[in-house]
Phi, psi and omega in degrees: 000122182284163178300318178295320175301314178301315181294325176292321180296313181296327180292339178267351178267126177278153183311318178297332182285336180303324181292339182269350183286148179297152185300324176300319180289319174296326179294315179299314176303313188289323176300312176301315181292325179291325177296313181296323176295316174307316176295329174289324183304320179302304177296328180293316180299320175298316183294318178302311176304311181303318178293317176302312179299318184295318184259007181049056179254127171292149172300144180290144173279153184298136177283138177248127181279124174279128184204000000 
């Protein structure tokens, strides 16, 4: 199943129907979505780097939660 087909199929599935999908189908959907996320991470990271270089911004340090 191609990504576009999967996206079209998901657009027609109501949230309540996800629980009724076979586990194999859910695994496939999750895998495709993880691939799409990984593909989006690269251009976002590149754009962040370009902006940091353009405006001489240091990368943010990780936030520490006080609790």
